[in-house]
N, C-alpha and C positions, 0 to 999 in steps of 0.2 A: 331789814326785816319787813315782811309784808304786813299790811294792815288788815284788820277784819273786814273793813269796807272793800278793799281790793278783792279779797277772796269772795265776799258776798256778791260783788258785781260780776265776778266770773261765773258763779253759780246761777245768779238771777239777773241777767242783763235786761230782762223785760220789766223789772220792778219799776213802779211809779216814782219812787224816791230812793235815795241812798239809805235812809233810815229804815225803810220797808225791807230792802234787801238784807240789811244786817239783822233785822228781826226774824226774817225767814231763815237765815243761816243759823241763828241762835236756836230757833225752834227745832230745826233739824238736828242740831247737836244735842239738845236736851232730850229729844225722842230716842236718840241712840245712847242709851245709858252707859254702855261700856266705853264708848268714845268720850263722853263727858267725864267719866271717872278718870280715864287715862290723861285727859287734858288737865284736870284738876291736880292729878298726881304730879305732873310735870311742872305745873305752875298753880299753886293754891289760889291765886288771884286772877285766874284766867277769865272769869266772868266779868271782871272790871277793867281789863286792859284793852287798849285800842290796837295794839300790835301783837303779832304772834311770832314765835320763833319758826325757823324753817322746819324744825322737828315737829312742832305742833301742826304746821301746815301739811306736812306729809301724813300725819295721823288723820287729819280731816279728809285728805284725799283717799287714804286707805279705807276709811269707813264709809264715806259718802260717795266715793267714786270720783273720777276726774270730772272737772267742771265742763 
């Protein structure tokens, strides 16, 4: 399973730190309300986990576009 950090680094390779990249990804997910709702529907604890399923990763790609 991919980590949120791996996905965040794909979207934001220029981020100053890993933590900043994850924060930027989280902000993008929260801005896209429909995506956030679908992620929470698939995993109610999505906001607190470090790893995502491949299905959740595909949802992120679908809504935010390819990294």
